[in-house]
C-alpha angles and dihedrals in degrees: 000000000000117000116264115259118264120252090252093055093045088052091054093047096046096081091052091050094048089047094053091050088047092050092051092052097043094045091054092057093066108019092079095057095073092053099047094104091048096046092046090054094045091050092043095238133123116267089240088061088063089075088082089059091054096040095047092064093047091048091051092052091048094055098040104042095072091061095046091093094050093045091051090050094047103040103020133258094263096053094041095046091046092050090046092055089042095051091045091050093046091047089051091051092050093045090053092056096038112131103197136018095261093061093043091053090050091051091046089058088053090051090049090053088059098041089051093062100038100069103042095038090047091051090046091052091052092046092053093043102047126055116240088253089062099036099093094060093045094048093043089059097049092043088069096077091055087059099037098045097059091043096049093039098085091042094050093043092049093049090047094050094045099045109019132020130292091244090067086069086077099029090062088076096059100078092042092049095048092050090046092055092054092048095048092055090047100042116012114103115234109230123174136155120253094217111036117195116233116270115260098231096173091049089050093056096045096043099036094049091044096052090041091052092046091050090049092053090052090050094052100036107127092022106136092212088078126055123229092252093055092048091048090049091053090045091052092046091051090050093047090052092051090045090050088053089054089055092045094048092053091061096040121094091208109022124185092252117019102228089183087081088076084073088072104089099217093046098044093045093047095050097041092041091051090052094051097044093049089055085071106032096031092080096055093096088055097045102043094060089050091048095049100039103032099029104034100026097238121153119250090254091050091047089053092051092053090054094051097081088071091061090046090053092049090053097042096050099040091105092053094059096078093046091050092051094045091050102043105018129233096279095056093041097049096044096047096036092051090054091047089052092052093049089050091052088053090051090060085065087067094059111108142145090289095052112111116241090238090061091051091049095048091048092050091049092050091048092051093050095051092042091054090052091048097051096044092048092051095042094051097042088060089072099039097105101015116122118231095251090054098049096093091054092044091052089049095051093044093050092045092051089045092055092046091049092050089055092047091046093055092043090050090049092049096044094046090052092047092051093056094039119054117215093248092059102045093098088061108088093198091057093039092054089051092051091050090048090055089049090055091050093049094045090047090054092047091051091053091050089056089069087082087077093056094054087078088075123100122221095256098046114125095016089130087063103033097050089073134159123236115279120182113215100162 
């Protein structure tokens, strides 16, 4: 039997391990979209019915992310992270062999249970393994899959549908998941709390059902099978449940999510700023394929290739992020970078049939670089002033808000486009591209407005994290 790895080597491999798990989860959120028409035909259902397959995964994430921190404290990060990868991999296998849409929905829920645990528990393990002075470099490394996955998803999905079989969309996770399980048991540290607080079951029911219902409303918004009154009623109910949780948490000694953490300036600003920023930029993975395929007439594979420069920028600039934050500080970086992102979104509104390919590639590369800086800055600022015993709860809150903001971002992009392009004109590429341009302008302005949140920061905020030592991750 080979000797067990030393703690030092395990520490160096940990970011790679967490990054692979993040990539598997983030890729899955978009790779299925390309195959929706093919799968609906294979399962003999209407394409509209496939919304339940997409929504079930999102709902599962929304329900189970809030308890991820408690689970890690109670059962240990290694066991929970391994179980998350195992559930996700098993769900992928079952999705790939599902014979009807009902089984596919059930298996997507199982996938979501695993996916809900991977991101927050992975972040929690990083925060507890690396000192605050090392955290930026580690988090900037594992933030890349969150950018790369959604960008590669449409391309990979298109290639699989064109050259293989739609079931391989799910089978692609199997070798990654199996390798991840082995590496987890070899290299993942096992952190757990000696005195775990009791689980807030009532809070889980209130918050979980409220967030799940809110995610569902966002998924079906614009669906003509439900009237405006019904959708507004569901929205009001979801907000009432979340509001009920807020009242419940204020009276609890150990609530499911400690909302009092928002009183910490760096945490509250990072989480709320992340939410409002993602309202603008979160819909880009939805809008760019529309712009390239419907507006410019590119194929799904060509569209995916045009999105890839964003991923390349995220990977090539990852080592610059710690230096930028150390030189300028969180406040200056987040305010200026958010404005730049908004302006870049507006520049996408200038992309048309006459735009040269090199200009599109350069714009995509620039957008990827600044998005990488934005995500890493927000994700690391979350933990700048969080005590060790509160990291699991902070990770759960940050991951829950992030998942909600992604849903809101896609919904905002879809609703904005629908507002500018009437149903009767969506088959006209010239009108469609104009509507997409208007959507980019609107979302760019919304992104710039989100800088208001980051003005709460002071010049020294986050220095515990930004004044880091060198850490080599590959």
